[in-house]
CHARMM internal coordinates of N, CA and C (Angstrom, degrees):
IC EDIT
DIST 1 N 1 CA 1.4481
DIST 1 CA 1 C 1.5303
ANGL 1 N 1 CA 1 C 108.33
DIST 1 C 2 N 1.3057
ANGL 1 CA 1 C 2 N 117.83
DIHE 1 N 1 CA 1 C 2 N 110.03
DIST 2 N 2 CA 1.4651
ANGL 1 C 2 N 2 CA 122.12
DIHE 1 CA 1 C 2 N 2 CA -178.90
DIST 2 CA 2 C 1.5218
ANGL 2 N 2 CA 2 C 110.20
DIHE 1 C 2 N 2 CA 2 C -83.03
DIST 2 C 3 N 1.3169
ANGL 2 CA 2 C 3 N 115.05
DIHE 2 N 2 CA 2 C 3 N 144.80
DIST 3 N 3 CA 1.4615
ANGL 2 C 3 N 3 CA 121.92
DIHE 2 CA 2 C 3 N 3 CA -179.99
DIST 3 CA 3 C 1.5214
ANGL 3 N 3 CA 3 C 107.52
DIHE 2 C 3 N 3 CA 3 C -155.31
DIST 3 C 4 N 1.3184
ANGL 3 CA 3 C 4 N 116.40
DIHE 3 N 3 CA 3 C 4 N -173.90
DIST 4 N 4 CA 1.4634
ANGL 3 C 4 N 4 CA 121.41
DIHE 3 CA 3 C 4 N 4 CA 175.51
DIST 4 CA 4 C 1.5192
ANGL 4 N 4 CA 4 C 108.19
DIHE 3 C 4 N 4 CA 4 C -123.69
DIST 4 C 5 N 1.3180
ANGL 4 CA 4 C 5 N 116.15
DIHE 4 N 4 CA 4 C 5 N 141.92
DIST 5 N 5 CA 1.4643
ANGL 4 C 5 N 5 CA 121.59
DIHE 4 CA 4 C 5 N 5 CA 176.92
DIST 5 CA 5 C 1.5304
ANGL 5 N 5 CA 5 C 107.76
DIHE 4 C 5 N 5 CA 5 C -62.43
DIST 5 C 6 N 1.3196
ANGL 5 CA 5 C 6 N 116.75
DIHE 5 N 5 CA 5 C 6 N 134.86
DIST 6 N 6 CA 1.4580
ANGL 5 C 6 N 6 CA 120.09
DIHE 5 CA 5 C 6 N 6 CA -178.98
DIST 6 CA 6 C 1.5235
ANGL 6 N 6 CA 6 C 112.79
DIHE 5 C 6 N 6 CA 6 C -71.90
DIST 6 C 7 N 1.3180
ANGL 6 CA 6 C 7 N 118.07
DIHE 6 N 6 CA 6 C 7 N -13.56
DIST 7 N 7 CA 1.4609
ANGL 6 C 7 N 7 CA 120.72
DIHE 6 CA 6 C 7 N 7 CA 179.51
DIST 7 CA 7 C 1.5237
ANGL 7 N 7 CA 7 C 111.99
DIHE 6 C 7 N 7 CA 7 C -99.00
DIST 7 C 8 N 1.3305
ANGL 7 CA 7 C 8 N 116.82
DIHE 7 N 7 CA 7 C 8 N -59.71
DIST 8 N 8 CA 1.4654
ANGL 7 C 8 N 8 CA 120.30
DIHE 7 CA 7 C 8 N 8 CA -173.36
DIST 8 CA 8 C 1.5197
ANGL 8 N 8 CA 8 C 112.91
DIHE 7 C 8 N 8 CA 8 C -97.08
DIST 8 C 9 N 1.3304
ANGL 8 CA 8 C 9 N 117.16
DIHE 8 N 8 CA 8 C 9 N -8.83
DIST 9 N 9 CA 1.4623
ANGL 8 C 9 N 9 CA 124.74
DIHE 8 CA 8 C 9 N 9 CA 177.37
DIST 9 CA 9 C 1.5304
ANGL 9 N 9 CA 9 C 114.36
DIHE 8 C 9 N 9 CA 9 C 67.08
DIST 9 C 10 N 1.3389
ANGL 9 CA 9 C 10 N 117.63
DIHE 9 N 9 CA 9 C 10 N 12.45
DIST 10 N 10 CA 1.4685
ANGL 9 C 10 N 10 CA 119.39
DIHE 9 CA 9 C 10 N 10 CA 174.44
DIST 10 CA 10 C 1.5272
ANGL 10 N 10 CA 10 C 109.08
DIHE 9 C 10 N 10 CA 10 C -72.27
DIST 10 C 11 N 1.3217
ANGL 10 CA 10 C 11 N 115.73
DIHE 10 N 10 CA 10 C 11 N 154.55
DIST 11 N 11 CA 1.4568
ANGL 10 C 11 N 11 CA 120.38
DIHE 10 CA 10 C 11 N 11 CA 179.17
DIST 11 CA 11 C 1.5273
ANGL 11 N 11 CA 11 C 109.98
DIHE 10 C 11 N 11 CA 11 C -72.90
DIST 11 C 12 N 1.3242
ANGL 11 CA 11 C 12 N 115.59
DIHE 11 N 11 CA 11 C 12 N 133.15
DIST 12 N 12 CA 1.4651
ANGL 11 C 12 N 12 CA 122.04
DIHE 11 CA 11 C 12 N 12 CA 177.74
DIST 12 CA 12 C 1.5222
ANGL 12 N 12 CA 12 C 108.77
DIHE 11 C 12 N 12 CA 12 C -132.53
DIST 12 C 13 N 1.3155
ANGL 12 CA 12 C 13 N 115.01
DIHE 12 N 12 CA 12 C 13 N 163.41
DIST 13 N 13 CA 1.4612
ANGL 12 C 13 N 13 CA 120.71
DIHE 12 CA 12 C 13 N 13 CA 169.95
DIST 13 CA 13 C 1.5184
ANGL 13 N 13 CA 13 C 107.08
DIHE 12 C 13 N 13 CA 13 C -121.27
DIST 13 C 14 N 1.3078
ANGL 13 CA 13 C 14 N 116.28
DIHE 13 N 13 CA 13 C 14 N 154.04
DIST 14 N 14 CA 1.4609
ANGL 13 C 14 N 14 CA 121.50
DIHE 13 CA 13 C 14 N 14 CA 178.19
DIST 14 CA 14 C 1.5205
ANGL 14 N 14 CA 14 C 108.61
DIHE 13 C 14 N 14 CA 14 C -109.58
DIST 14 C 15 N 1.3131
ANGL 14 CA 14 C 15 N 115.35
DIHE 14 N 14 CA 14 C 15 N 137.83
DIST 15 N 15 CA 1.4686
ANGL 14 C 15 N 15 CA 121.99
DIHE 14 CA 14 C 15 N 15 CA 174.30
DIST 15 CA 15 C 1.5212
ANGL 15 N 15 CA 15 C 106.78
DIHE 14 C 15 N 15 CA 15 C -135.41
DIST 15 C 16 N 1.2998
ANGL 15 CA 15 C 16 N 116.04
DIHE 15 N 15 CA 15 C 16 N 167.40
DIST 16 N 16 CA 1.4596
ANGL 15 C 16 N 16 CA 121.80
DIHE 15 CA 15 C 16 N 16 CA 179.47
DIST 16 CA 16 C 1.5141
ANGL 16 N 16 CA 16 C 109.00
DIHE 15 C 16 N 16 CA 16 C -110.61
DIST 16 C 17 N 1.3313
ANGL 16 CA 16 C 17 N 117.06
DIHE 16 N 16 CA 16 C 17 N 136.39
DIST 17 N 17 CA 1.4585
ANGL 16 C 17 N 17 CA 120.87
DIHE 16 CA 16 C 17 N 17 CA 177.20
DIST 17 CA 17 C 1.5259
ANGL 17 N 17 CA 17 C 109.27
DIHE 16 C 17 N 17 CA 17 C -81.74
DIST 17 C 18 N 1.3173
ANGL 17 CA 17 C 18 N 116.44
DIHE 17 N 17 CA 17 C 18 N 171.10
DIST 18 N 18 CA 1.4672
ANGL 17 C 18 N 18 CA 120.72
DIHE 17 CA 17 C 18 N 18 CA 177.69
DIST 18 CA 18 C 1.5229
ANGL 18 N 18 CA 18 C 110.90
DIHE 17 C 18 N 18 CA 18 C -61.19
DIST 18 C 19 N 1.3374
ANGL 18 CA 18 C 19 N 116.79
DIHE 18 N 18 CA 18 C 19 N -26.28
DIST 19 N 19 CA 1.4664
ANGL 18 C 19 N 19 CA 121.62
DIHE 18 CA 18 C 19 N 19 CA 178.81
DIST 19 CA 19 C 1.5264
ANGL 19 N 19 CA 19 C 112.04
DIHE 18 C 19 N 19 CA 19 C -81.61
DIST 19 C 20 N 1.3422
ANGL 19 CA 19 C 20 N 116.62
DIHE 19 N 19 CA 19 C 20 N -0.70
DIST 20 N 20 CA 1.4548
ANGL 19 C 20 N 20 CA 120.26
DIHE 19 CA 19 C 20 N 20 CA 177.80
DIST 20 CA 20 C 1.5173
ANGL 20 N 20 CA 20 C 114.25
DIHE 19 C 20 N 20 CA 20 C 85.34
DIST 20 C 21 N 1.3210
ANGL 20 CA 20 C 21 N 117.96
DIHE 20 N 20 CA 20 C 21 N 11.63
DIST 21 N 21 CA 1.4630
ANGL 20 C 21 N 21 CA 121.14
DIHE 20 CA 20 C 21 N 21 CA -180.00
DIST 21 CA 21 C 1.5247
ANGL 21 N 21 CA 21 C 110.38
DIHE 20 C 21 N 21 CA 21 C -93.70
DIST 21 C 22 N 1.3253
ANGL 21 CA 21 C 22 N 115.32
DIHE 21 N 21 CA 21 C 22 N 145.54
DIST 22 N 22 CA 1.4648
ANGL 21 C 22 N 22 CA 120.96
DIHE 21 CA 21 C 22 N 22 CA 177.35
DIST 22 CA 22 C 1.5224
ANGL 22 N 22 CA 22 C 108.89
DIHE 21 C 22 N 22 CA 22 C -75.27
DIST 22 C 23 N 1.3440
ANGL 22 CA 22 C 23 N 115.65
DIHE 22 N 22 CA 22 C 23 N 136.88
DIST 23 N 23 CA 1.4548
ANGL 22 C 23 N 23 CA 120.67
DIHE 22 CA 22 C 23 N 23 CA -178.30
DIST 23 CA 23 C 1.5212
ANGL 23 N 23 CA 23 C 109.59
DIHE 22 C 23 N 23 CA 23 C -130.11
DIST 23 C 24 N 1.3513
ANGL 23 CA 23 C 24 N 117.28
DIHE 23 N 23 CA 23 C 24 N 122.29
DIST 24 N 24 CA 1.4612
ANGL 23 C 24 N 24 CA 119.52
DIHE 23 CA 23 C 24 N 24 CA 176.51
DIST 24 CA 24 C 1.5258
ANGL 24 N 24 CA 24 C 110.15
DIHE 23 C 24 N 24 CA 24 C -83.05
DIST 24 C 25 N 1.3163
ANGL 24 CA 24 C 25 N 115.82
DIHE 24 N 24 CA 24 C 25 N 134.50
DIST 25 N 25 CA 1.4600
ANGL 24 C 25 N 25 CA 122.00
DIHE 24 CA 24 C 25 N 25 CA 178.74
DIST 25 CA 25 C 1.5168
ANGL 25 N 25 CA 25 C 108.63
DIHE 24 C 25 N 25 CA 25 C -126.77
DIST 25 C 26 N 1.3393
ANGL 25 CA 25 C 26 N 116.77
DIHE 25 N 25 CA 25 C 26 N 145.96
DIST 26 N 26 CA 1.4566
ANGL 25 C 26 N 26 CA 119.65
DIHE 25 CA 25 C 26 N 26 CA 173.15
DIST 26 CA 26 C 1.5289
ANGL 26 N 26 CA 26 C 107.67
DIHE 25 C 26 N 26 CA 26 C -58.01
DIST 26 C 27 N 1.3185
ANGL 26 CA 26 C 27 N 116.58
DIHE 26 N 26 CA 26 C 27 N 137.67
DIST 27 N 27 CA 1.4608
ANGL 26 C 27 N 27 CA 120.77
DIHE 26 CA 26 C 27 N 27 CA -173.80
DIST 27 CA 27 C 1.5237
ANGL 27 N 27 CA 27 C 113.53
DIHE 26 C 27 N 27 CA 27 C -67.55
DIST 27 C 28 N 1.3156
ANGL 27 CA 27 C 28 N 116.90
DIHE 27 N 27 CA 27 C 28 N -29.41
DIST 28 N 28 CA 1.4713
ANGL 27 C 28 N 28 CA 119.92
DIHE 27 CA 27 C 28 N 28 CA -178.19
DIST 28 CA 28 C 1.5200
ANGL 28 N 28 CA 28 C 110.61
DIHE 27 C 28 N 28 CA 28 C -93.55
DIST 28 C 29 N 1.3233
ANGL 28 CA 28 C 29 N 117.35
DIHE 28 N 28 CA 28 C 29 N 123.77
DIST 29 N 29 CA 1.4680
ANGL 28 C 29 N 29 CA 119.51
DIHE 28 CA 28 C 29 N 29 CA 177.15
DIST 29 CA 29 C 1.5271
ANGL 29 N 29 CA 29 C 110.96
DIHE 28 C 29 N 29 CA 29 C -66.83
DIST 29 C 30 N 1.3336
ANGL 29 CA 29 C 30 N 115.86
DIHE 29 N 29 CA 29 C 30 N 152.46
DIST 30 N 30 CA 1.4692
ANGL 29 C 30 N 30 CA 121.27
DIHE 29 CA 29 C 30 N 30 CA 177.22
DIST 30 CA 30 C 1.5238
ANGL 30 N 30 CA 30 C 108.98
DIHE 29 C 30 N 30 CA 30 C -138.81
DIST 30 C 31 N 1.3215
ANGL 30 CA 30 C 31 N 116.29
DIHE 30 N 30 CA 30 C 31 N 157.47
DIST 31 N 31 CA 1.4660
ANGL 30 C 31 N 31 CA 119.95
DIHE 30 CA 30 C 31 N 31 CA 177.24
DIST 31 CA 31 C 1.5160
ANGL 31 N 31 CA 31 C 111.61
DIHE 30 C 31 N 31 CA 31 C -66.38
DIST 31 C 32 N 1.3216
ANGL 31 CA 31 C 32 N 117.21
DIHE 31 N 31 CA 31 C 32 N -26.14
DIST 32 N 32 CA 1.4628
ANGL 31 C 32 N 32 CA 121.34
DIHE 31 CA 31 C 32 N 32 CA -179.80
DIST 32 CA 32 C 1.5315
ANGL 32 N 32 CA 32 C 112.39
DIHE 31 C 32 N 32 CA 32 C -84.04
DIST 32 C 33 N 1.3332
ANGL 32 CA 32 C 33 N 117.40
DIHE 32 N 32 CA 32 C 33 N -5.08
DIST 33 N 33 CA 1.4671
ANGL 32 C 33 N 33 CA 120.57
DIHE 32 CA 32 C 33 N 33 CA -179.17
DIST 33 CA 33 C 1.5157
ANGL 33 N 33 CA 33 C 111.80
DIHE 32 C 33 N 33 CA 33 C -60.65
DIST 33 C 34 N 1.3115
ANGL 33 CA 33 C 34 N 116.25
DIHE 33 N 33 CA 33 C 34 N 149.45
DIST 34 N 34 CA 1.4653
ANGL 33 C 34 N 34 CA 121.42
DIHE 33 CA 33 C 34 N 34 CA -176.64
DIST 34 CA 34 C 1.5285
ANGL 34 N 34 CA 34 C 112.94
DIHE 33 C 34 N 34 CA 34 C -115.56
DIST 34 C 35 N 1.3305
ANGL 34 CA 34 C 35 N 117.00
DIHE 34 N 34 CA 34 C 35 N 0.64
DIST 35 N 35 CA 1.4599
ANGL 34 C 35 N 35 CA 121.18
DIHE 34 CA 34 C 35 N 35 CA -178.94
DIST 35 CA 35 C 1.5233
ANGL 35 N 35 CA 35 C 110.18
DIHE 34 C 35 N 35 CA 35 C -125.44
DIST 35 C 36 N 1.3249
ANGL 35 CA 35 C 36 N 116.68
DIHE 35 N 35 CA 35 C 36 N 148.81
DIST 36 N 36 CA 1.4606
ANGL 35 C 36 N 36 CA 122.53
DIHE 35 CA 35 C 36 N 36 CA 172.17
DIST 36 CA 36 C 1.5206
ANGL 36 N 36 CA 36 C 107.84
DIHE 35 C 36 N 36 CA 36 C -122.42
DIST 36 C 37 N 1.3151
ANGL 36 CA 36 C 37 N 115.47
DIHE 36 N 36 CA 36 C 37 N 158.93
DIST 37 N 37 CA 1.4576
ANGL 36 C 37 N 37 CA 121.11
DIHE 36 CA 36 C 37 N 37 CA 176.90
DIST 37 CA 37 C 1.5183
ANGL 37 N 37 CA 37 C 107.26
DIHE 36 C 37 N 37 CA 37 C -119.35
DIST 37 C 38 N 1.3063
ANGL 37 CA 37 C 38 N 115.78
DIHE 37 N 37 CA 37 C 38 N 119.10
DIST 38 N 38 CA 1.4593
ANGL 37 C 38 N 38 CA 121.95
DIHE 37 CA 37 C 38 N 38 CA 179.43
DIST 38 CA 38 C 1.5236
ANGL 38 N 38 CA 38 C 107.46
DIHE 37 C 38 N 38 CA 38 C -122.96
DIST 38 C 39 N 1.3259
ANGL 38 CA 38 C 39 N 115.30
DIHE 38 N 38 CA 38 C 39 N 116.44
DIST 39 N 39 CA 1.4761
ANGL 38 C 39 N 39 CA 122.15
DIHE 38 CA 38 C 39 N 39 CA -178.05
DIST 39 CA 39 C 1.5253
ANGL 39 N 39 CA 39 C 112.30
DIHE 38 C 39 N 39 CA 39 C 52.19
DIST 39 C 40 N 1.3373
ANGL 39 CA 39 C 40 N 115.64
DIHE 39 N 39 CA 39 C 40 N 42.76
DIST 40 N 40 CA 1.4609
ANGL 39 C 40 N 40 CA 121.16
DIHE 39 CA 39 C 40 N 40 CA 176.74
DIST 40 CA 40 C 1.5154
ANGL 40 N 40 CA 40 C 115.37
DIHE 39 C 40 N 40 CA 40 C 83.05
DIST 40 C 41 N 1.3302
ANGL 40 CA 40 C 41 N 116.83
DIHE 40 N 40 CA 40 C 41 N -5.29
DIST 41 N 41 CA 1.4680
ANGL 40 C 41 N 41 CA 119.75
DIHE 40 CA 40 C 41 N 41 CA -178.86
DIST 41 CA 41 C 1.5306
ANGL 41 N 41 CA 41 C 110.53
DIHE 40 C 41 N 41 CA 41 C -106.04
DIST 41 C 42 N 1.3388
ANGL 41 CA 41 C 42 N 115.42
DIHE 41 N 41 CA 41 C 42 N 128.11
DIST 42 N 42 CA 1.4648
ANGL 41 C 42 N 42 CA 121.48
DIHE 41 CA 41 C 42 N 42 CA 179.06
DIST 42 CA 42 C 1.5269
ANGL 42 N 42 CA 42 C 109.46
DIHE 41 C 42 N 42 CA 42 C -86.73
DIST 42 C 43 N 1.3279
ANGL 42 CA 42 C 43 N 114.42
DIHE 42 N 42 CA 42 C 43 N 138.99
DIST 43 N 43 CA 1.4663
ANGL 42 C 43 N 43 CA 120.11
DIHE 42 CA 42 C 43 N 43 CA 174.41
DIST 43 CA 43 C 1.5142
ANGL 43 N 43 CA 43 C 108.76
DIHE 42 C 43 N 43 CA 43 C -153.07
DIST 43 C 44 N 1.3240
ANGL 43 CA 43 C 44 N 116.19
DIHE 43 N 43 CA 43 C 44 N 161.61
DIST 44 N 44 CA 1.4600
ANGL 43 C 44 N 44 CA 121.03
DIHE 43 CA 43 C 44 N 44 CA 179.30
DIST 44 CA 44 C 1.5279
ANGL 44 N 44 CA 44 C 109.92
DIHE 43 C 44 N 44 CA 44 C -60.54
DIST 44 C 45 N 1.3209
ANGL 44 CA 44 C 45 N 116.16
DIHE 44 N 44 CA 44 C 45 N 140.04
DIST 45 N 45 CA 1.4630
ANGL 44 C 45 N 45 CA 121.23
DIHE 44 CA 44 C 45 N 45 CA 179.48
DIST 45 CA 45 C 1.5323
ANGL 45 N 45 CA 45 C 110.13
DIHE 44 C 45 N 45 CA 45 C -71.27
DIST 45 C 46 N 1.3227
ANGL 45 CA 45 C 46 N 115.74
DIHE 45 N 45 CA 45 C 46 N 145.29
DIST 46 N 46 CA 1.4623
ANGL 45 C 46 N 46 CA 122.38
DIHE 45 CA 45 C 46 N 46 CA 179.35
DIST 46 CA 46 C 1.5310
ANGL 46 N 46 CA 46 C 109.51
DIHE 45 C 46 N 46 CA 46 C -120.99
DIST 46 C 47 N 1.3224
ANGL 46 CA 46 C 47 N 116.15
DIHE 46 N 46 CA 46 C 47 N 173.98
DIST 47 N 47 CA 1.4629
ANGL 46 C 47 N 47 CA 120.63
DIHE 46 CA 46 C 47 N 47 CA 175.69
DIST 47 CA 47 C 1.5328
ANGL 47 N 47 CA 47 C 110.69
DIHE 46 C 47 N 47 CA 47 C -60.82
DIST 47 C 48 N 1.3220
ANGL 47 CA 47 C 48 N 117.04
DIHE 47 N 47 CA 47 C 48 N -36.46
DIST 48 N 48 CA 1.4613
ANGL 47 C 48 N 48 CA 120.66
DIHE 47 CA 47 C 48 N 48 CA 178.80
DIST 48 CA 48 C 1.5282
ANGL 48 N 48 CA 48 C 111.09
DIHE 47 C 48 N 48 CA 48 C -62.39
DIST 48 C 49 N 1.3286
ANGL 48 CA 48 C 49 N 116.77
DIHE 48 N 48 CA 48 C 49 N -39.44
DIST 49 N 49 CA 1.4655
ANGL 48 C 49 N 49 CA 120.19
DIHE 48 CA 48 C 49 N 49 CA 177.51
DIST 49 CA 49 C 1.5273
ANGL 49 N 49 CA 49 C 110.46
DIHE 48 C 49 N 49 CA 49 C -61.03
DIST 49 C 50 N 1.3286
ANGL 49 CA 49 C 50 N 116.65
DIHE 49 N 49 CA 49 C 50 N -39.37
DIST 50 N 50 CA 1.4697
ANGL 49 C 50 N 50 CA 120.86
DIHE 49 CA 49 C 50 N 50 CA 177.93
DIST 50 CA 50 C 1.5289
ANGL 50 N 50 CA 50 C 110.23
DIHE 49 C 50 N 50 CA 50 C -64.22
DIST 50 C 51 N 1.3317
ANGL 50 CA 50 C 51 N 116.69
DIHE 50 N 50 CA 50 C 51 N -43.23
DIST 51 N 51 CA 1.4630
ANGL 50 C 51 N 51 CA 120.85
DIHE 50 CA 50 C 51 N 51 CA 178.18
DIST 51 CA 51 C 1.5233
ANGL 51 N 51 CA 51 C 111.67
DIHE 50 C 51 N 51 CA 51 C -61.56
DIST 51 C 52 N 1.3277
ANGL 51 CA 51 C 52 N 116.37
DIHE 51 N 51 CA 51 C 52 N -36.28
DIST 52 N 52 CA 1.4622
ANGL 51 C 52 N 52 CA 121.23
DIHE 51 CA 51 C 52 N 52 CA -179.22
DIST 52 CA 52 C 1.5300
ANGL 52 N 52 CA 52 C 112.61
DIHE 51 C 52 N 52 CA 52 C -86.06
DIST 52 C 53 N 1.3181
ANGL 52 CA 52 C 53 N 116.22
DIHE 52 N 52 CA 52 C 53 N 1.04
DIST 53 N 53 CA 1.4683
ANGL 52 C 53 N 53 CA 122.53
DIHE 52 CA 52 C 53 N 53 CA 178.76
DIST 53 CA 53 C 1.5220
ANGL 53 N 53 CA 53 C 112.50
DIHE 52 C 53 N 53 CA 53 C 57.76
DIST 53 C 54 N 1.3366
ANGL 53 CA 53 C 54 N 115.60
DIHE 53 N 53 CA 53 C 54 N 38.67
DIST 54 N 54 CA 1.4602
ANGL 53 C 54 N 54 CA 119.45
DIHE 53 CA 53 C 54 N 54 CA 175.63
DIST 54 CA 54 C 1.5280
ANGL 54 N 54 CA 54 C 108.76
DIHE 53 C 54 N 54 CA 54 C -73.75
DIST 54 C 55 N 1.3289
ANGL 54 CA 54 C 55 N 117.01
DIHE 54 N 54 CA 54 C 55 N 138.84
DIST 55 N 55 CA 1.4608
ANGL 54 C 55 N 55 CA 119.20
DIHE 54 CA 54 C 55 N 55 CA 178.21
DIST 55 CA 55 C 1.5326
ANGL 55 N 55 CA 55 C 110.37
DIHE 54 C 55 N 55 CA 55 C -63.27
DIST 55 C 56 N 1.3322
ANGL 55 CA 55 C 56 N 115.33
DIHE 55 N 55 CA 55 C 56 N 139.81
DIST 56 N 56 CA 1.4630
ANGL 55 C 56 N 56 CA 120.80
DIHE 55 CA 55 C 56 N 56 CA 179.46
DIST 56 CA 56 C 1.5239
ANGL 56 N 56 CA 56 C 108.95
DIHE 55 C 56 N 56 CA 56 C -110.59
DIST 56 C 57 N 1.3169
ANGL 56 CA 56 C 57 N 114.91
DIHE 56 N 56 CA 56 C 57 N 139.27
DIST 57 N 57 CA 1.4621
ANGL 56 C 57 N 57 CA 121.84
DIHE 56 CA 56 C 57 N 57 CA -174.76
DIST 57 CA 57 C 1.5282
ANGL 57 N 57 CA 57 C 110.90
DIHE 56 C 57 N 57 CA 57 C -119.32
DIST 57 C 58 N 1.3277
ANGL 57 CA 57 C 58 N 114.24
DIHE 57 N 57 CA 57 C 58 N 156.77
DIST 58 N 58 CA 1.4566
ANGL 57 C 58 N 58 CA 121.74
DIHE 57 CA 57 C 58 N 58 CA 176.80
DIST 58 CA 58 C 1.5254
ANGL 58 N 58 CA 58 C 107.97
DIHE 57 C 58 N 58 CA 58 C -107.05
DIST 58 C 59 N 1.3510
ANGL 58 CA 58 C 59 N 117.91
DIHE 58 N 58 CA 58 C 59 N 133.88
DIST 59 N 59 CA 1.4673
ANGL 58 C 59 N 59 CA 118.92
DIHE 58 CA 58 C 59 N 59 CA 175.01
DIST 59 CA 59 C 1.5329
ANGL 59 N 59 CA 59 C 109.50
DIHE 58 C 59 N 59 CA 59 C -58.04
DIST 59 C 60 N 1.3089
ANGL 59 CA 59 C 60 N 116.76
DIHE 59 N 59 CA 59 C 60 N 136.51
DIST 60 N 60 CA 1.4569
ANGL 59 C 60 N 60 CA 119.87
DIHE 59 CA 59 C 60 N 60 CA -175.53
DIST 60 CA 60 C 1.5261
ANGL 60 N 60 CA 60 C 111.89
DIHE 59 C 60 N 60 CA 60 C -64.75
DIST 60 C 61 N 1.3083
ANGL 60 CA 60 C 61 N 117.94
DIHE 60 N 60 CA 60 C 61 N -28.67
DIST 61 N 61 CA 1.4707
ANGL 60 C 61 N 61 CA 118.90
DIHE 60 CA 60 C 61 N 61 CA -179.72
DIST 61 CA 61 C 1.5311
ANGL 61 N 61 CA 61 C 111.90
DIHE 60 C 61 N 61 CA 61 C -65.92
DIST 61 C 62 N 1.3200
ANGL 61 CA 61 C 62 N 117.58
DIHE 61 N 61 CA 61 C 62 N -15.97
DIST 62 N 62 CA 1.4677
ANGL 61 C 62 N 62 CA 120.84
DIHE 61 CA 61 C 62 N 62 CA 177.57
DIST 62 CA 62 C 1.5315
ANGL 62 N 62 CA 62 C 111.70
DIHE 61 C 62 N 62 CA 62 C -82.01
DIST 62 C 63 N 1.3309
ANGL 62 CA 62 C 63 N 117.79
DIHE 62 N 62 CA 62 C 63 N -18.89
DIST 63 N 63 CA 1.4614
ANGL 62 C 63 N 63 CA 120.74
DIHE 62 CA 62 C 63 N 63 CA -176.28
DIST 63 CA 63 C 1.5237
ANGL 63 N 63 CA 63 C 113.61
DIHE 62 C 63 N 63 CA 63 C -119.26
DIST 63 C 64 N 1.3059
ANGL 63 CA 63 C 64 N 118.19
DIHE 63 N 63 CA 63 C 64 N -14.04
DIST 64 N 64 CA 1.4638
ANGL 63 C 64 N 64 CA 121.15
DIHE 63 CA 63 C 64 N 64 CA -177.49
DIST 64 CA 64 C 1.5301
ANGL 64 N 64 CA 64 C 110.10
DIHE 63 C 64 N 64 CA 64 C -73.05
DIST 64 C 65 N 1.3298
ANGL 64 CA 64 C 65 N 118.06
DIHE 64 N 64 CA 64 C 65 N 127.20
DIST 65 N 65 CA 1.4575
ANGL 64 C 65 N 65 CA 119.77
DIHE 64 CA 64 C 65 N 65 CA 179.33
DIST 65 CA 65 C 1.5306
ANGL 65 N 65 CA 65 C 113.00
DIHE 64 C 65 N 65 CA 65 C -66.82
DIST 65 C 66 N 1.3323
ANGL 65 CA 65 C 66 N 117.37
DIHE 65 N 65 CA 65 C 66 N -16.55
DIST 66 N 66 CA 1.4613
ANGL 65 C 66 N 66 CA 121.61
DIHE 65 CA 65 C 66 N 66 CA -178.81
DIST 66 CA 66 C 1.5294
ANGL 66 N 66 CA 66 C 112.93
DIHE 65 C 66 N 66 CA 66 C -107.34
DIST 66 C 67 N 1.3187
ANGL 66 CA 66 C 67 N 118.14
DIHE 66 N 66 CA 66 C 67 N 16.48
DIST 67 N 67 CA 1.4664
ANGL 66 C 67 N 67 CA 121.72
DIHE 66 CA 66 C 67 N 67 CA -175.10
DIST 67 CA 67 C 1.5226
ANGL 67 N 67 CA 67 C 112.62
DIHE 66 C 67 N 67 CA 67 C -56.87
DIST 67 C 68 N 1.3083
ANGL 67 CA 67 C 68 N 118.10
DIHE 67 N 67 CA 67 C 68 N -38.56
DIST 68 N 68 CA 1.4710
ANGL 67 C 68 N 68 CA 121.15
DIHE 67 CA 67 C 68 N 68 CA -177.90
DIST 68 CA 68 C 1.5278
ANGL 68 N 68 CA 68 C 111.55
DIHE 67 C 68 N 68 CA 68 C -61.51
DIST 68 C 69 N 1.3171
ANGL 68 CA 68 C 69 N 117.18
DIHE 68 N 68 CA 68 C 69 N -30.00
DIST 69 N 69 CA 1.4592
ANGL 68 C 69 N 69 CA 120.44
DIHE 68 CA 68 C 69 N 69 CA 179.93
DIST 69 CA 69 C 1.5304
ANGL 69 N 69 CA 69 C 112.08
DIHE 68 C 69 N 69 CA 69 C -68.54
DIST 69 C 70 N 1.3189
ANGL 69 CA 69 C 70 N 117.40
DIHE 69 N 69 CA 69 C 70 N -20.56
DIST 70 N 70 CA 1.4656
ANGL 69 C 70 N 70 CA 121.85
DIHE 69 CA 69 C 70 N 70 CA -176.37
DIST 70 CA 70 C 1.5256
ANGL 70 N 70 CA 70 C 112.78
DIHE 69 C 70 N 70 CA 70 C -98.95
DIST 70 C 71 N 1.3126
ANGL 70 CA 70 C 71 N 118.23
DIHE 70 N 70 CA 70 C 71 N -10.95
DIST 71 N 71 CA 1.4708
ANGL 70 C 71 N 71 CA 120.36
DIHE 70 CA 70 C 71 N 71 CA -178.07
DIST 71 CA 71 C 1.5185
ANGL 71 N 71 CA 71 C 111.15
DIHE 70 C 71 N 71 CA 71 C -68.91
DIST 71 C 72 N 1.3205
ANGL 71 CA 71 C 72 N 114.88
DIHE 71 N 71 CA 71 C 72 N 136.34
DIST 72 N 72 CA 1.4690
ANGL 71 C 72 N 72 CA 119.73
DIHE 71 CA 71 C 72 N 72 CA 176.51
DIST 72 CA 72 C 1.5122
ANGL 72 N 72 CA 72 C 108.90
DIHE 71 C 72 N 72 CA 72 C -80.20
DIST 72 C 73 N 1.2924
ANGL 72 CA 72 C 73 N 116.14
DIHE 72 N 72 CA 72 C 73 N 141.33
DIST 73 N 73 CA 1.4762
ANGL 72 C 73 N 73 CA 120.49
DIHE 72 CA 72 C 73 N 73 CA -179.66
DIST 73 CA 73 C 1.4870
ANGL 73 N 73 CA 73 C 111.25
DIHE 72 C 73 N 73 CA 73 C -105.16
END
COOR INIT
IC SEED 1 N 1 CA 1 C
IC BUILD
């Protein structure tokens, strides 16, 4: 599901973690990404994912310039 970050307006996608929480990811995959999305569910990338050439994503909170404003205290 593509959307835009409400702070920086960059394109993001939403996925669900195994715990059922929504996770924003940068929309463009990168080789440095540490997460993959399989059937809508985000999980940490593994060696098998690399072998299968699955796109890897970076959590948006790692790249958003306004991430600190969204952190719960």
